[in-house]
Each structure stands twice: as C-alpha cells, then as structure tokens.
N, CA, C and O atoms as a GROMACS GRO file, in nm:
protein
  368
    1MET      N    1  -0.706   0.581   0.709
    1MET     CA    2  -0.813   0.673   0.732
    1MET      C    3  -0.788   0.760   0.851
    1MET      O    4  -0.814   0.880   0.841
    2ARG      N    5  -0.738   0.710   0.964
    2ARG     CA    6  -0.714   0.780   1.077
    2ARG      C    7  -0.602   0.876   1.059
    2ARG      O    8  -0.604   0.982   1.122
    3SER      N    9  -0.502   0.848   0.976
    3SER     CA   10  -0.391   0.926   0.954
    3SER      C   11  -0.436   1.040   0.869
    3SER      O   12  -0.395   1.154   0.893
    4ARG      N   13  -0.520   1.016   0.771
    4ARG     CA   14  -0.572   1.131   0.701
    4ARG      C   15  -0.660   1.233   0.784
    4ARG      O   16  -0.655   1.355   0.764
    5TYR      N   17  -0.734   1.180   0.870
    5TYR     CA   18  -0.806   1.264   0.965
    5TYR      C   19  -0.707   1.346   1.044
    5TYR      O   20  -0.726   1.467   1.057
    6CYS      N   21  -0.607   1.289   1.095
    6CYS     CA   22  -0.500   1.374   1.169
    6CYS      C   23  -0.443   1.472   1.075
    6CYS      O   24  -0.420   1.586   1.117
    7ALA      N   25  -0.417   1.440   0.952
    7ALA     CA   26  -0.366   1.544   0.848
    7ALA      C   27  -0.462   1.655   0.839
    7ALA      O   28  -0.420   1.770   0.831
    8TYR      N   29  -0.586   1.629   0.841
    8TYR     CA   30  -0.682   1.741   0.826
    8TYR      C   31  -0.677   1.830   0.967
    8TYR      O   32  -0.675   1.953   0.965
    9VAL      N   33  -0.675   1.761   1.074
    9VAL     CA   34  -0.658   1.829   1.211
    9VAL      C   35  -0.544   1.929   1.209
    9VAL      O   36  -0.557   2.046   1.246
   10PHE      N   37  -0.422   1.871   1.159
   10PHE     CA   38  -0.302   1.961   1.163
   10PHE      C   39  -0.287   2.036   1.032
   10PHE      O   40  -0.186   2.105   1.015
   11LYS      N   41  -0.379   2.028   0.941
   11LYS     CA   42  -0.371   2.102   0.823
   11LYS      C   43  -0.243   2.066   0.740
   11LYS      O   44  -0.176   2.154   0.687
   12ASP      N   45  -0.215   1.947   0.732
   12ASP     CA   46  -0.100   1.890   0.661
   12ASP      C   47  -0.134   1.851   0.519
   12ASP      O   48  -0.143   1.732   0.490
   13GLY      N   49  -0.154   1.948   0.427
   13GLY     CA   50  -0.186   1.924   0.296
   13GLY      C   51  -0.089   1.836   0.212
   13GLY      O   52  -0.134   1.763   0.124
   14ALA      N   53   0.040   1.843   0.238
   14ALA     CA   54   0.134   1.758   0.178
   14ALA      C   55   0.109   1.613   0.204
   14ALA      O   56   0.118   1.534   0.111
   15TYR      N   57   0.076   1.571   0.331
   15TYR     CA   58   0.048   1.445   0.364
   15TYR      C   59  -0.079   1.396   0.287
   15TYR      O   60  -0.081   1.286   0.230
   16LEU      N   61  -0.182   1.480   0.289
   16LEU     CA   62  -0.301   1.444   0.222
   16LEU      C   63  -0.280   1.412   0.074
   16LEU      O   64  -0.330   1.312   0.023
   17LEU      N   65  -0.201   1.505   0.002
   17LEU     CA   66  -0.175   1.486  -0.130
   17LEU      C   67  -0.093   1.350  -0.147
   17LEU      O   68  -0.121   1.270  -0.237
   18ASN      N   69   0.001   1.331  -0.062
   18ASN     CA   70   0.086   1.210  -0.081
   18ASN      C   71   0.021   1.071  -0.057
   18ASN      O   72   0.070   0.965  -0.098
   19THR      N   73  -0.098   1.083   0.014
   19THR     CA   74  -0.183   0.964   0.036
   19THR      C   75  -0.308   0.956  -0.048
   19THR      O   76  -0.399   0.876  -0.024
   20TRP      N   77  -0.310   1.038  -0.144
   20TRP     CA   78  -0.420   1.044  -0.236
   20TRP      C   79  -0.388   0.960  -0.357
   20TRP      O   80  -0.277   0.966  -0.409
   21HIS      N   81  -0.480   0.884  -0.402
   21HIS     CA   82  -0.444   0.800  -0.526
   21HIS      C   83  -0.408   0.875  -0.642
   21HIS      O   84  -0.475   0.973  -0.675
   22PRO      N   85  -0.296   0.834  -0.714
   22PRO     CA   86  -0.259   0.912  -0.830
   22PRO      C   87  -0.359   0.942  -0.941
   22PRO      O   88  -0.355   1.042  -1.012
   23ARG      N   89  -0.453   0.842  -0.950
   23ARG     CA   90  -0.563   0.861  -1.052
   23ARG      C   91  -0.665   0.968  -1.012
   23ARG      O   92  -0.731   1.021  -1.102
   24THR      N   93  -0.681   1.001  -0.890
   24THR     CA   94  -0.784   1.102  -0.850
   24THR      C   95  -0.717   1.216  -0.773
   24THR      O   96  -0.789   1.302  -0.722
   25ARG      N   97  -0.596   1.221  -0.764
   25ARG     CA   98  -0.526   1.326  -0.683
   25ARG      C   99  -0.534   1.457  -0.754
   25ARG      O  100  -0.498   1.471  -0.870
   26PRO      N  101  -0.586   1.560  -0.673
   26PRO     CA  102  -0.583   1.695  -0.739
   26PRO      C  103  -0.441   1.741  -0.752
   26PRO      O  104  -0.349   1.684  -0.692
   27LEU      N  105  -0.421   1.857  -0.841
   27LEU     CA  106  -0.282   1.908  -0.855
   27LEU      C  107  -0.237   1.987  -0.733
   27LEU      O  108  -0.117   1.997  -0.706
   28SER      N  109  -0.336   2.046  -0.657
   28SER     CA  110  -0.307   2.113  -0.536
   28SER      C  111  -0.422   2.100  -0.436
   28SER      O  112  -0.534   2.064  -0.473
   29LEU      N  113  -0.393   2.128  -0.317
   29LEU     CA  114  -0.503   2.129  -0.216
   29LEU      C  115  -0.497   2.244  -0.128
   29LEU      O  116  -0.395   2.269  -0.064
   30GLU      N  117  -0.614   2.324  -0.122
   30GLU     CA  118  -0.625   2.442  -0.048
   30GLU      C  119  -0.699   2.418   0.093
   30GLU      O  120  -0.821   2.403   0.094
   31LEU      N  121  -0.634   2.414   0.194
   31LEU     CA  122  -0.698   2.385   0.323
   31LEU      C  123  -0.723   2.523   0.390
   31LEU      O  124  -0.634   2.601   0.423
   32ASP      N  125  -0.855   2.542   0.405
   32ASP     CA  126  -0.900   2.688   0.451
   32ASP      C  127  -0.833   2.714   0.592
   32ASP      O  128  -0.795   2.622   0.664
   33ASP      N  129  -0.824   2.837   0.622
   33ASP     CA  130  -0.761   2.883   0.749
   33ASP      C  131  -0.867   2.920   0.857
   33ASP      O  132  -0.841   2.996   0.950
   34SER      N  133  -0.988   2.860   0.837
   34SER     CA  134  -1.094   2.892   0.922
   34SER      C  135  -1.057   2.827   1.067
   34SER      O  136  -0.986   2.726   1.074
   35PRO      N  137  -1.103   2.884   1.167
   35PRO     CA  138  -1.067   2.839   1.298
   35PRO      C  139  -1.151   2.718   1.350
   35PRO      O  140  -1.215   2.719   1.455
   36ASN      N  141  -1.144   2.608   1.257
   36ASN     CA  142  -1.225   2.486   1.293
   36ASN      C  143  -1.146   2.408   1.400
   36ASN      O  144  -1.023   2.407   1.414
   37GLN      N  145  -1.239   2.340   1.474
   37GLN     CA  146  -1.184   2.260   1.592
   37GLN      C  147  -1.232   2.120   1.570
   37GLN      O  148  -1.351   2.094   1.589
   38TRP      N  149  -1.150   2.030   1.532
   38TRP     CA  150  -1.199   1.888   1.506
   38TRP      C  151  -1.220   1.828   1.645
   38TRP      O  152  -1.140   1.840   1.737
   39ILE      N  153  -1.332   1.763   1.650
   39ILE     CA  154  -1.371   1.709   1.785
   39ILE      C  155  -1.344   1.548   1.789
   39ILE      O  156  -1.286   1.499   1.885
   40ASP      N  157  -1.386   1.475   1.689
   40ASP     CA  158  -1.354   1.331   1.690
   40ASP      C  159  -1.386   1.272   1.563
   40ASP      O  160  -1.455   1.334   1.481
   41LEU      N  161  -1.338   1.154   1.540
   41LEU     CA  162  -1.360   1.052   1.427
   41LEU      C  163  -1.417   0.927   1.472
   41LEU      O  164  -1.362   0.856   1.557
   42LYS      N  165  -1.526   0.899   1.417
   42LYS     CA  166  -1.587   0.765   1.453
   42LYS      C  167  -1.598   0.673   1.320
   42LYS      O  168  -1.662   0.710   1.221
   43ILE      N  169  -1.540   0.567   1.327
   43ILE     CA  170  -1.544   0.472   1.213
   43ILE      C  171  -1.672   0.389   1.237
   43ILE      O  172  -1.682   0.317   1.337
   44LYS      N  173  -1.765   0.398   1.149
   44LYS     CA  174  -1.897   0.331   1.159
   44LYS      C  175  -1.889   0.187   1.096
   44LYS      O  176  -1.958   0.097   1.143
   45ASN      N  177  -1.806   0.166   0.989
   45ASN     CA  178  -1.798   0.045   0.927
   45ASN      C  179  -1.688   0.043   0.833
   45ASN      O  180  -1.651   0.143   0.772
   46THR      N  181  -1.637  -0.076   0.821
   46THR     CA  182  -1.530  -0.102   0.717
   46THR      C  183  -1.560  -0.220   0.631
   46THR      O  184  -1.632  -0.310   0.674
   47GLN      N  185  -1.508  -0.223   0.515
   47GLN     CA  186  -1.523  -0.338   0.423
   47GLN      C  187  -1.387  -0.360   0.362
   47GLN      O  188  -1.326  -0.266   0.311
   48GLN      N  189  -1.340  -0.484   0.366
   48GLN     CA  190  -1.213  -0.516   0.318
   48GLN      C  191  -1.104  -0.431   0.378
   48GLN      O  192  -1.119  -0.399   0.496
   49GLY      N  193  -1.002  -0.394   0.318
   49GLY     CA  194  -0.898  -0.314   0.375
   49GLY      C  195  -0.796  -0.393   0.456
   49GLY      O  196  -0.710  -0.329   0.516
   50GLN      N  197  -0.799  -0.518   0.463
   50GLN     CA  198  -0.709  -0.592   0.542
   50GLN      C  199  -0.574  -0.611   0.466
   50GLN      O  200  -0.564  -0.564   0.352
   51LYS      N  201  -0.471  -0.677   0.521
   51LYS     CA  202  -0.339  -0.683   0.470
   51LYS      C  203  -0.344  -0.751   0.333
   51LYS      O  204  -0.274  -0.709   0.240
   52HIS      N  205  -0.427  -0.856   0.319
   52HIS     CA  206  -0.434  -0.935   0.198
   52HIS      C  207  -0.519  -0.873   0.090
   52HIS      O  208  -0.512  -0.920  -0.024
   53ASP      N  209  -0.600  -0.768   0.118
   53ASP     CA  210  -0.687  -0.706   0.025
   53ASP      C  211  -0.610  -0.591  -0.053
   53ASP      O  212  -0.506  -0.542  -0.009
   54SER      N  213  -0.669  -0.554  -0.171
   54SER     CA  214  -0.622  -0.459  -0.254
   54SER      C  215  -0.691  -0.330  -0.251
   54SER      O  216  -0.640  -0.224  -0.289
   55THR      N  217  -0.814  -0.344  -0.201
   55THR     CA  218  -0.914  -0.231  -0.193
   55THR      C  219  -0.979  -0.234  -0.048
   55THR      O  220  -0.969  -0.334   0.025
   56GLY      N  221  -1.043  -0.122  -0.012
   56GLY     CA  222  -1.113  -0.112   0.118
   56GLY      C  223  -1.206   0.007   0.108
   56GLY      O  224  -1.197   0.096   0.022
   57ARG      N  225  -1.296   0.000   0.203
   57ARG     CA  226  -1.394   0.110   0.216
   57ARG      C  227  -1.414   0.145   0.362
   57ARG      O  228  -1.422   0.056   0.448
   58VAL      N  229  -1.423   0.265   0.388
   58VAL     CA  230  -1.447   0.309   0.533
   58VAL      C  231  -1.564   0.405   0.545
   58VAL      O  232  -1.560   0.513   0.485
   59HIS      N  233  -1.664   0.371   0.620
   59HIS     CA  234  -1.777   0.469   0.649
   59HIS      C  235  -1.739   0.531   0.775
   59HIS      O  236  -1.711   0.463   0.874
   60PHE      N  237  -1.738   0.667   0.776
   60PHE     CA  238  -1.695   0.737   0.895
   60PHE      C  239  -1.779   0.867   0.920
   60PHE      O  240  -1.850   0.916   0.832
   61VAL      N  241  -1.767   0.915   1.036
   61VAL     CA  242  -1.835   1.049   1.085
   61VAL      C  243  -1.725   1.129   1.149
   61VAL      O  244  -1.661   1.080   1.242
   62ALA      N  245  -1.699   1.247   1.104
   62ALA     CA  246  -1.600   1.333   1.167
   62ALA      C  247  -1.679   1.457   1.217
   62ALA      O  248  -1.752   1.520   1.140
   63ARG      N  249  -1.664   1.489   1.341
   63ARG     CA  250  -1.730   1.605   1.397
   63ARG      C  251  -1.635   1.720   1.422
   63ARG      O  252  -1.521   1.700   1.463
   64TYR      N  253  -1.681   1.839   1.398
   64TYR     CA  254  -1.602   1.955   1.413
   64TYR      C  255  -1.685   2.080   1.455
   64TYR      O  256  -1.807   2.078   1.442
   65LYS      N  257  -1.618   2.191   1.505
   65LYS     CA  258  -1.683   2.310   1.524
   65LYS      C  259  -1.606   2.421   1.457
   65LYS      O  260  -1.484   2.425   1.449
   66ILE      N  261  -1.701   2.522   1.405
   66ILE     CA  262  -1.642   2.648   1.356
   66ILE      C  263  -1.716   2.755   1.433
   66ILE      O  264  -1.839   2.765   1.431
   67ASN      N  265  -1.634   2.836   1.502
   67ASN     CA  266  -1.692   2.949   1.574
   67ASN      C  267  -1.806   2.896   1.675
   67ASN      O  268  -1.912   2.957   1.688
   68GLY      N  269  -1.776   2.786   1.740
   68GLY     CA  270  -1.869   2.736   1.828
   68GLY      C  271  -1.987   2.649   1.773
   68GLY      O  272  -2.051   2.577   1.850
   69LYS      N  273  -2.015   2.657   1.641
   69LYS     CA  274  -2.120   2.581   1.587
   69LYS      C  275  -2.074   2.441   1.542
   69LYS      O  276  -1.971   2.423   1.477
   70ALA      N  277  -2.156   2.344   1.583
   70ALA     CA  278  -2.109   2.202   1.552
   70ALA      C  279  -2.154   2.161   1.414
   70ALA      O  280  -2.262   2.199   1.368
   71TYR      N  281  -2.070   2.083   1.346
   71TYR     CA  282  -2.089   2.019   1.209
   71TYR      C  283  -2.041   1.874   1.218
   71TYR      O  284  -1.968   1.831   1.307
   72ARG      N  285  -2.089   1.804   1.118
   72ARG     CA  286  -2.038   1.674   1.103
   72ARG      C  287  -2.024   1.636   0.953
   72ARG      O  288  -2.104   1.677   0.869
   73LEU      N  289  -1.923   1.558   0.923
   73LEU     CA  290  -1.892   1.516   0.787
   73LEU      C  291  -1.911   1.360   0.793
   73LEU      O  292  -1.843   1.289   0.868
   74GLU      N  293  -2.004   1.315   0.715
   74GLU     CA  294  -2.020   1.163   0.699
   74GLU      C  295  -1.987   1.130   0.558
   74GLU      O  296  -2.032   1.192   0.462
   75GLU      N  297  -1.899   1.020   0.550
   75GLU     CA  298  -1.852   0.984   0.407
   75GLU      C  299  -1.826   0.828   0.409
   75GLU      O  300  -1.802   0.763   0.511
   76HIS      N  301  -1.835   0.781   0.290
   76HIS     CA  302  -1.784   0.644   0.253
   76HIS      C  303  -1.668   0.669   0.169
   76HIS      O  304  -1.680   0.723   0.059
   77SER      N  305  -1.545   0.630   0.219
   77SER     CA  306  -1.414   0.662   0.156
   77SER      C  307  -1.370   0.523   0.096
   77SER      O  308  -1.379   0.417   0.159
   78GLU      N  309  -1.323   0.535  -0.028
   78GLU     CA  310  -1.265   0.422  -0.095
   78GLU      C  311  -1.108   0.426  -0.108
   78GLU      O  312  -1.054   0.527  -0.152
   79PHE      N  313  -1.041   0.324  -0.072
   79PHE     CA  314  -0.905   0.327  -0.074
   79PHE      C  315  -0.850   0.205  -0.164
   79PHE      O  316  -0.917   0.103  -0.181
   80GLU      N  317  -0.733   0.222  -0.216
   80GLU     CA  318  -0.672   0.118  -0.303
   80GLU      C  319  -0.524   0.109  -0.262
   80GLU      O  320  -0.455   0.210  -0.245
   81LYS      N  321  -0.479  -0.022  -0.247
   81LYS     CA  322  -0.338  -0.044  -0.207
   81LYS      C  323  -0.252  -0.049  -0.329
   81LYS      O  324  -0.282  -0.119  -0.426
   82ILE      N  325  -0.145   0.026  -0.323
   82ILE     CA  326  -0.038   0.018  -0.427
   82ILE      C  327   0.090  -0.004  -0.357
   82ILE      O  328   0.132   0.078  -0.277
   83ASN      N  329   0.160  -0.126  -0.390
   83ASN     CA  330   0.287  -0.154  -0.342
   83ASN      C  331   0.294  -0.152  -0.192
   83ASN      O  332   0.391  -0.106  -0.131
   84GLU      N  333   0.177  -0.207  -0.131
   84GLU     CA  334   0.175  -0.216   0.022
   84GLU      C  335   0.137  -0.089   0.091
   84GLU      O  336   0.130  -0.087   0.214
   85ASP      N  337   0.111   0.026   0.013
   85ASP     CA  338   0.066   0.149   0.075
   85ASP      C  339  -0.074   0.168   0.035
   85ASP      O  340  -0.112   0.138  -0.078
   86TRP      N  341  -0.156   0.221   0.131
   86TRP     CA  342  -0.289   0.261   0.105
   86TRP      C  343  -0.308   0.402   0.056
   86TRP      O  344  -0.246   0.496   0.107
   87PHE      N  345  -0.397   0.418  -0.046
   87PHE     CA  346  -0.421   0.556  -0.100
   87PHE      C  347  -0.576   0.582  -0.115
   87PHE      O  348  -0.656   0.501  -0.163
   88TYR      N  349  -0.604   0.703  -0.069
   88TYR     CA  350  -0.745   0.747  -0.083
   88TYR      C  351  -0.786   0.762  -0.226
   88TYR      O  352  -0.726   0.835  -0.306
   89LEU      N  353  -0.892   0.691  -0.254
   89LEU     CA  354  -0.935   0.703  -0.416
   89LEU      C  355  -1.057   0.798  -0.437
   89LEU      O  356  -1.068   0.867  -0.538
   90ASN      N  357  -1.148   0.797  -0.337
   90ASN     CA  358  -1.267   0.887  -0.355
   90ASN      C  359  -1.359   0.867  -0.237
   90ASN      O  360  -1.339   0.778  -0.154
   91GLY      N  361  -1.451   0.945  -0.230
   91GLY     CA  362  -1.553   0.949  -0.127
   91GLY      C  363  -1.685   0.988  -0.173
   91GLY      O  364  -1.698   1.070  -0.264
   92TYR      N  365  -1.788   0.932  -0.113
   92TYR     CA  366  -1.933   0.970  -0.144
   92TYR      C  367  -2.016   0.965  -0.024
   92TYR      O  368  -2.135   0.994  -0.029
   0.00000   0.00000   0.00000
C-alpha cells in the first residue's frame, strides 16, 4: 500500500500497473499533470495481509493539495498475493 502511494506521489504509472492485479488491471493509466502536492498517508486499519495470508485489506486516508486547496482520498483497498507478491485488486 505504501509503495503504491509513493508511486502516485512520483507519478510512476508503470509501477502502479505492475502492482495491479491482472484480473482488474486497466490497459493503461493516465496520471494527470495537475500540480497536486501529496501531504500524507494514514493507514486506519488493516485486515489480514500478513505473510501467511493470500488476501488483505487496507483502510487508508491520503491527503493532498491542488492549487492550495486541501483534499482527502479515503478508500478500503483489497489486495491479493500471487507467488509471494501483493497486487492491488480493487478499492471502495
């Protein structure tokens, strides 16, 4: 989860696609060029997602600014492990 947040901060679309689950991965990803400034990521809760698990869920809040105006993104993200690597499945 934290690595995907960093990928959004640095606008690394290739990393985001590579860590997206093959079942739900889009064909391409357009990251806008708006001058957003990511402020922080707070993990509110996790379920499963440990080494012995095959699935996990992360509830997080990410805060950012665009042109000085503050926004927040709150999501419950689901992940699935494939061959020891975690992949983003979906969020709600």
